[in-house]
N, C-alpha and C positions, 0 to 999 in steps of 0.2 A: 039389299046385298050385305049390309052390315049385320042384319039379323042372321043371315046364313053363315057369315064369318064367325059370329058369336056361337052359333049352333055347332059349327065344325070344331071350334076351339074347345068348347065344353065337352063335346062328344069324344074327341081324341084324348083330351087330358083325363077324362074319367076312365077310359080304357087303359091309358098309360099308367095311371095310379093303381088300377086293379092288377095289371100284369106285374108291375114292380112290387106290389104287396106280396104276390106269390113268390117272386124271385127272392125278395128279402127274407120271407118266412123260411124258404128252403136254405138260404145262407145261414140264418140263425140256427136252424136245426143242425146243419153241418157243424157250425162252430161249437154248439153245445155238446154234440157227440164227440167231436175231436177233443174238446176240453176234458170231458169225463174220462176218455180212454187214454189220452196221450199226456196230460199234464200231471206233473208230480206235486203241484200245489193246488188245492181245491179252495177257492174263495169266490163268493158271490160277486163281489165288486170286480175281481179280475175277470170272471166269466162275462160280466156285463160289458166291461171295456173291450174284451176280445171280440165278443159278438158284435158290438157297435162298429169296430174297425173292419171286421170281415164283411159285414153287411154293406158298409159304405163303399168298400172297394168293389163289391159285387155290383152295386148301382153304377159305379163309374164304368166298369167294363161291359155290363149288359144292358145299360139304359138305351143305347142305340138300337139294339135288337128289340127291346120292349117297345120302343116308339114305333119302329117299322111294323111290328105285329099289330099294334093298336091302329095304325093307319090302314093296314090291309082289312081288318075287321070293319072299321068305320066306313071306308069307301065301298066295301062290298055291300053294306046295307043301303047306301045311296044308289048303287048300281041296280040292286034288286028292285028298288022303288022307281027306277028309271029317272031319277032326278038329274043325273048327269046329262041325259038326252034333252031334258027340258031346258037346262041351262045352255047347252050347245045351240039349241034352236034359237035362243035369245041372243046369240052372238058371243057367248062367253067361251074363251079358250079353256082347254083342260088345265093349263097352268094356273089360270085364274080360279078355276073351280077347286083346285087342290092347293091353293096358295097358303092356307093355314098350316097344313102338314109340312110343306116345304119350309115355311118360315120357322116352324117349331124345330125342325131338324137343324136349321142354321143357328137358332138360339141355343139349342142344346150343345152344338159343336163349340160355340163361343164360350159358353159357361164351362164346359169341360176343359177347354184350352186355358181359360183363366185359372181354374182350380188346379190344373196340372203343374202350375209353377211351384206352389208350395204346399197346398192343402193335401192333394193326393199323395205326393211323396211322404208327407208327414204321416198319413194313414198307413202306407206300406211299411215305413220305418217302425211304427208302433207295433204292428203285427209281428214283424221280424224280431223286434226287441223282446216282446212277450214270449214268443215261441223259443227264442234262444235262451231266455232266462228261466222259463218255467217248464218247458217241455222235457220229457224224459230223454236221456241220452243226448242232450244239447247243452252241455255245460259251457260256460264262457271261458275263453282264454287259452284254448289248446292250439288251434291252427287257424290262421286267417289267410284266406285266398281271395284274390281279385277284389281288394278293398282299397278305398282311399279315405283320407282323413283331412279335416280342416281344423287348424287351431289358430284362432285370432287373438292377438294381443294389441295393446295400444301402439299404434303406429306400424304394425306389421301383421302379416298373415302367412301361415305356412301350409302349403298344399302338399300332401304326401300320398303317393300311390304305391301299393305293395302288391306284387303278384302273388307271393307266397311268403308267409312268416310263421315260424314256430315260436310262440310267445315264451314257452318254457326255456328253450335253448338260445333264443334270439337269432337263430340262423334264418336268413331270408334270401330271396332271389327276385330280381326285377323290381328294384325300388327306385322311385323318382321323387325328388324333393324340389319344390319351387317356393322360394321365399320372396314376398313382396313387401313394400313399405305401405304407408297410409294412403298413398296416391296410386296404389296398385302398379307401381313400377317394379320390375323384376330386379332383385338384389343378388340372388344366388340360385343356381340350378345345379343339382347333383343327380346323376344317373348312375345307379349301381346294378351291375349284373348279379353279383353275389356278394355277401358280406355277413357281418354279425352285429346285432344291435344289443349293446350293453348299457343299461340305464339311459342316460341322455347323450350317449355317444355311439357313433356308427363306425365300425371298422370296415373299410371298403377293401375288398379283395380284388375286385375288378370293376372299374367304372371311370366316369368322367365328371369333372367339376368345372363350372363356369361361375366365376366371382366377378360380377359386373361392377361392384363398388371399387375393387382393387384393380380391375382390368386384367384379371388373371384367368388363364385357361390351362387346365391340367387334363391330359388324356392318358389313358392306361394306368390309372391309379392302382397301386397294389400295397396293401398294408398300412394305408394312411387312416388316421382316426379323425372324424369330423364331429364337432359338437353340434347338436340340434336342440331346439327349444321345446322338446317333448320327451317325456320319459316313457320307456317301454311298458311300464305298468299301466300307463294311461291309454295305451293303444286300444285295448279292449273296450274302454269306456267311450272313446271317440270314433270307434270303427263304424264306417258307413259303407253301404253298397251304392253303386251309381244311382240306382233307382230311388234312393232315399234323399237325394240332393235336389234343391230347387232348380227350376229351369234357368233362372238368371245366373246362378252359380255355375251351372253346366256350360252355358254359353261363354261365360267369362273364362272358365278353365280351358275350354276348347280353343278360344282365341289365344290365350297365353301359351298353351301347349303347341299350337301351330307355329308360333314364333320361334320356339326353341327346338323344333323337330321332334317332339314327343308323339307317341302313338295316341292320336285323339279319336280313333274309331269308336271306342266304347262310349265316349261322351256324345259324339255326333249321332251314334246309333240311338242312344237314349233320348236325345232331343227330337230326332225324327220319329221315334216310336211314340212319344207323347203327342206330337202333332198329328200323326196318323190315327191314333186312338181318338183324338178330339174331333177330327173331321169324319170319323166313321159314320156318324148319324146322317150327315148331309150326303155323303157318297152313296150310302145305302138307300136313302129315301127316294131319290130321283128315279132310279130304274124300277123300284117297287111301284111307285105311283104310276109311272108310264105303263107298266105291264097290267096293272089292275084296271086302269081306265082305258088303255088301248085295246085290250082283248075282252074287257068286261067279264073277267073270270077270276074267281078266287084261286083256282089252281094255278093260273098264270102268275098271280101275285106271290103265291107261296113258292113257286119254282124260282122266280126272280129273287125272292128273299134268300132262299137257300144257296143259289149260285153266286150271287153277289156278296153275301155275307162270308161265304167260304173263301172267295177270292180276296176280300179285304182282310180277313183274319190271316190268310197266308202271307200277304204283303206286310202286314203289321208284325207278324212273327219273325219274318226275315230281318226286319229292322233291328229286332232284339237279338236274334240268334247269330247272325253273321258276324257282328263285331265281338260279342261276348263269348261265343262258343267256337266259332271258326277262326276268328281273328282277322277278318277281311273287312274292307270298307263297305258300309251300307249304301253308298252312293248309287250303285246300279239299280237298287230298288226304287230310287227316286224317279228313274225313267219309267218304271211300271206305274207309279203314281201319276206321272204326267199323262201317260196314255189313258189311265182310268179317268183322269180329270177331263180329258177331251171327250171320252165316252159319256161322262156325266153332262157336259155341256151339250152334247148331241141330244141327250134325253130331254134337257130343258128346251132345246130348239123344237123338238117334236111336240112337246107339251104345249108350247106357245103356238105352234102352227095349227095344231088340231089333228084329229083322226078322221078317216073316211070309213063309214060303216056300210 
């Protein structure tokens, strides 16, 4: 049995590496063409960095699909040789027969979940930074929309969210400031509907201020100037989108924002999006394995792959689109994930119970 497990592991990994080599090659070709046509600066080192980041992101997003395709091809070979029937006759369940692919999907999900904390956001941020700095018609410092910034100093941290900001004029709408001390205790919260940012001061035309150190609450602020520890010229340097931030920072900001009544849907949506992307491999693997082994058909496996991958992509996309584009909570999508999780457990049960031929 150990020999068969090793054979399954090597067989699936070999196919997985071959399919990913094709995916990465296509991603590199796309990045090279995009670099040659769209970038205003031509540099070999820049092209190399850009290609590496794009290929790495492609692996993160497409590796679950590549693994599922690898398993379909590998299991189909075993079914053609009727090795599955031989093992079933010996009293082995389909789940035990396909244990290696299922374990690989769990391992890939765990790896992606761990890397989605800081590594993958770092990749996305680097791609965005390169494109914003070197692509044609993407100059820095004109208009910032739906961005948030973090500035950390000794003993304090400033979290800033801006719905829209014209860096040239300093005019903004929907600005949120949250200042904490070294122990992450909230010191000040400022929420502005509209205002003007000049140097390191914000003129609030309509907003609310909570000063926890002085025990002061001001509502309906109009025309008051608030000093902030960040200059407007630094905004373009520290600008980050939600998908550029680490998972731990998102969780922390979500908890802080929930305590002060701030709109935390974008942060919750990004957290759930990363979890959904990470679990993609496991959620896709079980129904694919069940279809291939249950019907002993390549067509059944491909159909299960197409149907379940489409459903999972739709749910993952909703986690990203609902809070960022529509402005609603992504929590209803969690219900769909729970239903799909029950569907996955049902597939595991059938694999463990076995099939009747």
